[in-house]
N, C-alpha and C positions, 0 to 999 in steps of 0.2 A: 632035192628038187621039190618045189613048191607044187601043190595040187593047182593045176590050172582050171579046175572046175569050180573054185572057190568063189563065192559071192562078191568077196570083196577085191578080188584079182590079187590076194597077197599084199595088199596096202595096209592091213589091219582094219579097225572099225573106224570108219569114216561117215559123215554126214555130209550128203550135197549141199553146196552154198545155198541159203535161203536169206531173204529179209526176214523172216518170221523164227529164225532158230533161238532167238534170245526169248520169244515168246513162248516155244516149246520149253526152254528151260525152266521158265516161270511156271508153267503148267504142270511140269513134271514134279517140281518142288511143292508146289501147292498141293498136289496129289498126295505126296509122300508125306507131308504133314498132317495133311487131313485124314489120311489112314491112322497115323499114330494117334492123332485125338480121338478117332472112333475107338481104337482099341483101348485107350485109356478110359473112355466113356463107358464101353460095354463092360470093363472090368470094374467099374465104380470106384476108381482111384481118383479120378478128377473132381466130380461133384457129385451130390446124390440127388436125387428127383429125376424123373424122366420128363418133366416139362422143363426143365433147367438145362438137361443134357439135349434135348430137343431144340432149345433157345440157342445154345451154344455152338451146335454143330449148323444149323440153318444160318445162323449169323456168319460163321465161318465160310460157309458155301457161298453166301450172297456176296461177302466182301471179296473172295477169291474171284467169283464171275464178273464182278465190276472191274477188278483189277486185269483180268485178261482181256476185257472188252476195250477197255481204256489203251492197253498197250498195243493191241491190234489195231485200233483207230489211229494211234500216233505213227505205226509203222507204214499203214496204208496211206495216211497223208504226207508222210515223208516221201513216199515212193511216187505219189501223184505231183508233188513238188517238182523231184528230180525230173520226172518225165516232161513237165512244161519248161523246165529249162533246157531240155535238149533242142539243138538248132532246127530240127524239123518240126518240133512240136508234136503235140498229139495227133494222131491219125485216125 
């Protein structure tokens, strides 16, 4: 007998449907790769020199931020278009 007090109700690990799930996945990947990059830089295996390490990390962070902002704006714009196409229109 399954535990009825389970948070997931015995269905396994699931995520509620959301238009931003793809953006969440992108963010998780960006954070994981950023952590790996940080670990490589801290150990001194990627590049030498503190200014170059800072430039590399800050560039990666900035590009990751821009990517997430662009993705969120696309999803929100798509939701707005879908809302406008409804027969009742925006309320």
